C-alpha positions, 0 to 999 in steps of 0.5 A, spaced: 499 499 500 502 507 498 502 512 503 505 519 504 512 520 509 509 526 512 514 526 517 520 524 514 525 528 510 522 524 503 515 527 504 519 534 505 522 533 498 516 531 495 512 537 497 518 541 495 518 538 488 510 540 487 511 547 490 517 548 485 513 545 479 506 544 480 504 542 473 510 538 472 514 534 470 513 529 476 518 524 479 516 517 480 515 518 488 511 525 487 506 521 482 505 516 487 503 521 492 499 525 487 495 519 486 493 518 493 492 526 494 487 526 488 484 519 487 485 516 494 478 518 496 472 523 494 467 525 500 469 531 503 476 533 499 478 540 498 477 542 491 479 548 487 473 552 485 473 557 479 469 563 481 471 568 475 473 564 469 481 565 468 482 569 473 479 568 480 479 561 484 478 559 491 478 553 495 471 548 496 470 542 500 465 537 496 459 534 500 459 528 504 455 525 498 454 525 491 450 531 488 451 535 494 453 542 494 460 545 495 462 549 500 466 554 498 471 557 503 471 565 502 477 566 507 482 565 501 481 568 494 487 566 488 488 571 482 494 566 481 492 558 479 498 555 481 497 558 488 490 555 488 493 549 486 498 549 491 493 551 497 489 545 495 495 540 495 497 543 502 490 542 505 489 535 501 496 532 504 493 535 511 487 531 509 490 525 508 496 524 513 492 528 519 499 532 519 500 539 516 504 539 509 512 540 511 513 546 507 510 552 507 
């Protein structure tokens, strides 16, 4: 079974690699980590919501059941899609591992 090394140097290196190049290319370790973060579960998962086409994004949370309304977090508005992707990565890291992402 795949797991994320949330406390060790390997986990920090993977997070740093993603922060440096959120759109790839990705190492094999980062690809495996992204598979867990993106496809490991769906209910309650953090997602990116486009609130103004091509210029504004916010984080949201999927509902506990399919078809339920997405809960949008208004505490942060992103005008850079890469920053929204990084924030989503950090939120999902916390959700999956139960620990904060080691890279700020």
